[in-house]
C-alpha positions in Angstrom: 0.0 0.0 0.0 1.3 3.5 -1.0 1.9 5.8 2.0 0.8 9.5 1.8 3.7 11.9 2.3 3.6 14.6 5.0 3.0 17.3 2.5 0.1 15.3 1.0 -1.5 14.9 4.4 -1.2 18.6 5.0 -2.9 19.5 1.7 -5.6 16.9 2.4 -6.2 18.4 5.8 -6.6 21.9 4.3 -9.1 20.6 1.8 -11.2 19.0 4.5 -11.2 22.3 6.5 -12.2 24.3 3.5 -15.2 22.0 2.9 -16.4 21.9 6.5 -16.0 25.6 7.5 -19.1 27.7 6.4 -18.7 30.8 4.3 -18.4 34.1 6.2 -20.6 36.0 3.7 -23.9 37.5 4.8 -26.6 35.4 3.0 -29.0 38.4 2.7 -26.3 40.8 1.5 -24.3 39.1 -1.2 -22.6 41.5 -3.5 -23.9 41.5 -7.1 -21.6 39.3 -9.1 -21.1 41.7 -11.9 -20.3 44.7 -9.7 -16.6 44.1 -10.2 -16.9 44.1 -13.9 -17.3 47.1 -16.3 -20.8 48.4 -16.2 -22.3 50.2 -19.2 -23.1 53.9 -18.9 -26.4 54.6 -17.1 -29.2 55.5 -19.5 -30.6 58.8 -18.2 -33.6 58.5 -20.5 -35.0 55.7 -18.3 -35.4 58.0 -15.3 -35.3 61.5 -16.6 -38.3 61.8 -18.8 -39.5 65.2 -17.6 -38.4 67.5 -20.5 -39.0 70.6 -18.5 -35.8 69.7 -16.7 -33.8 69.5 -20.0 -31.7 72.6 -19.2 -30.4 71.1 -16.0 -28.8 68.1 -17.8 -25.7 70.1 -18.6 -24.6 69.9 -15.0 -24.7 66.1 -14.8 -21.3 65.6 -16.3 -19.4 68.6 -14.8 -17.0 68.0 -11.9 -18.6 68.4 -8.5 -17.2 71.0 -6.0 -16.0 69.5 -2.7 -18.0 70.0 -0.6 -21.1 70.5 -2.6 -22.9 73.7 -1.7 -26.4 73.3 -0.2 -26.4 69.6 -1.0 -29.7 67.6 -0.9 -30.4 64.0 -1.7 -33.7 62.7 -3.0 -34.2 58.9 -3.4 -37.1 57.6 -5.5 -37.6 53.9 -4.5 -39.8 52.9 -7.4 -37.4 54.2 -10.0 -34.3 53.0 -8.1 -32.8 56.5 -8.5 -30.8 58.8 -6.2 -30.9 62.5 -7.2 -28.2 64.8 -5.9 -29.0 68.5 -5.8 -27.0 71.7 -5.1 -29.8 74.0 -4.0 -32.3 73.7 -6.8 -29.8 72.5 -9.4 -29.8 68.8 -10.3 -26.1 67.7 -10.2 -26.2 63.9 -10.5 -28.5 60.9 -11.1 -27.3 57.6 -9.6 -28.9 54.2 -10.1 -29.5 52.3 -6.9 -30.8 49.0 -5.5 -32.7 48.4 -2.3 -33.9 45.5 -0.2 -36.2 42.5 -0.6 -39.4 44.6 0.1 -38.4 47.8 -1.7 -41.6 49.8 -2.1 -43.2 49.6 1.3 -42.3 52.0 4.1 -40.1 50.6 6.9 -42.0 49.6 10.0 -39.6 47.6 12.2 -36.3 45.8 12.5 -35.7 43.0 10.0 -38.6 43.8 7.6 -36.2 44.4 4.6 -37.8 47.8 3.8 -36.3 51.2 3.1 -37.7 54.0 5.2 -39.6 56.9 3.7 -39.6 60.5 4.9 -37.2 63.3 5.7 -33.8 62.4 7.2 -30.2 63.7 7.2 -26.8 62.2 6.8 -25.9 61.4 10.4 -22.4 59.8 9.9 -19.8 58.8 7.3 -18.0 55.5 7.3 -14.9 55.4 4.9 -14.2 51.8 5.9 -17.6 50.2 5.4 -18.0 46.5 4.6 -19.6 47.8 1.5 -16.8 50.2 0.4 -18.0 53.5 1.9 -21.3 54.4 3.6 -23.4 57.5 4.5 -25.6 56.8 7.5 -29.2 58.0 7.4 -30.9 59.4 10.5 -33.6 56.7 10.7 -35.6 56.4 12.9 -37.0 59.9 12.6 -39.1 61.7 15.2 -42.2 60.5 13.3 -41.0 56.9 13.3 -40.2 57.1 17.0 -43.7 58.4 17.8 -45.3 55.6 15.8 -43.0 53.1 17.4 -44.0 54.3 20.9 -47.7 54.1 20.1 -47.3 50.6 18.6 -45.3 49.4 21.6 -42.2 48.8 19.6 -40.0 51.1 21.7 -40.1 52.4 25.3 -40.6 55.9 26.4 -36.9 56.2 27.2 -35.9 55.0 23.7 -38.4 57.4 22.2 -36.8 60.3 24.1 -33.3 59.2 23.1 -34.3 59.2 19.4 -35.9 62.6 19.6 -33.0 64.1 21.5 -30.5 62.7 18.9 -32.5 64.1 16.0 -32.9 67.5 17.6 -29.1 67.7 18.1 -28.3 66.5 14.5 -26.8 63.3 15.8 -27.2 59.6 14.9 -30.3 58.2 16.6 -30.3 54.8 18.3 -30.1 52.2 15.6 -30.6 49.1 17.6 -34.2 49.2 18.8 -37.2 47.2 17.5 -37.7 50.0 14.9 -34.5 49.0 13.2 -31.7 51.3 12.0 -28.3 51.3 10.4 -29.9 52.3 7.1 -27.1 53.6 4.9 -26.3 54.7 1.4 -23.3 52.5 0.5 -21.4 50.8 -2.2 -21.2 47.2 -3.2 -22.7 47.4 -6.7 -26.1 47.2 -8.3 -27.9 44.5 -10.2 -30.8 43.5 -8.0 -32.4 44.5 -4.7 -29.8 42.7 -2.5 -29.6 44.8 0.7 -31.6 44.6 3.9 -33.2 48.0 3.3 -30.1 50.1 2.6 -29.5 52.0 -0.6 -26.8 50.4 -2.7 -24.8 52.3 -5.4 -21.9 51.4 -7.6 -18.6 51.9 -5.8 -17.5 54.7 -8.1 -20.8 56.6 -7.5 -20.8 56.3 -3.8 -17.1 57.4 -3.8 -18.1 60.6 -5.6 -21.1 61.1 -3.3 -19.0 60.5 -0.2 -16.5 63.2 -1.2 -19.0 66.0 -1.7 -21.7 65.3 0.9 -21.3 66.4 4.5 -22.9 65.2 7.8 -26.2 67.0 8.1 -27.1 66.9 4.4 -30.9 66.5 4.0 -32.1 63.2 2.6 -35.7 62.7 1.4 -36.9 59.2 0.5 -40.1 58.7 -1.4 -41.8 55.6 -2.6 -42.4 57.1 -6.1 -45.8 55.4 -6.3 -48.8 57.1 -7.8 -51.2 59.1 -5.6 -53.6 56.1 -6.0 -51.0 53.8 -4.7 -49.8 56.0 -1.9 -51.6 59.3 -1.1 -48.9 60.8 1.2 -46.3 61.1 -1.6 -48.1 64.0 -3.3 -47.5 66.6 -0.7 -43.9 65.4 -0.2 -43.2 65.7 -3.9 -44.5 69.2 -4.0 -42.1 70.3 -1.3 -39.2 68.3 -2.8 -39.6 70.3 -6.0 -38.8 73.5 -4.1 -42.1 75.2 -5.1 -41.9 74.3 -8.8 -44.8 72.0 -9.3 -43.8 71.0 -12.9 -40.6 69.5 -11.4 -41.8 66.1 -10.3 -39.6 63.3 -9.2 -42.3 60.7 -9.6 
C-alpha cells in the first residue's frame, strides 16, 4: 500500500477544513456578481423623462465641487434612483438598488424595507464593509412616535431618538424600529440589501467626497397618488415650489 507523504497529508487536511467551514458572507447581502466588472453607462432617459428639466442636464457631467454647496439627496424607490442637488440644481442621477421589500415603508427591524420620509446624513464611514457608507438618520421623530404608540419602543428609547434628531446626531439604531440604514457601495444588479440604498462603488465614492454630515435626505416611494396618497405633498415640497418638477 502506498503511503501518503507529509505534504500530501497537510494538503488533504486543508481541503477538509475548506469543505467543513461555512462561508463568512452574509446570505442576505451578497454583492452583485457583476459589480466588479465594467458596467455600461447609465441610460438617463430611463429615469429623466420630464423634458422641462432639460436645461439642467448640462450639470450632470461637470466636476462636483468639494464639498457640494447646499447639497440635498432625494431617493425615488420605485425608479431606483438617487438624485443629488445643489440648491435647486440637479447635479447627479445615480442608479440604486434596495432590499427584498423595496416599495413599502419601513416599520420595524428586519422587515427588509427602506424607510420613507425626511432624514439627514448622520455619519460617514470610509471603511464600510460595502466600500463607503453614509448613515441615514432613521428612525426619525415621526418613526419614534409611531413606534412608541405601537409598543415597539419604550418611552426612554423614544426620548433618546428625539434628542439625537434634535441635536443633529445619529439616533439609536438598535431598537425594534431597526436602523443602520445607509447609502453605501457594493454594486447594483438586483435588490440585495436589507433595506439600505446600494450604489456602484465609483458613484458612492463621488457622493462621499461632496456630501457632509447634516445633508438632507428625502426618500419617497415614487408610487402614484392612488398607490400612496402621502407622496403627493412630499413631492411638492421636494420640487422647491416648482410643481412642474416632479420626481415621480
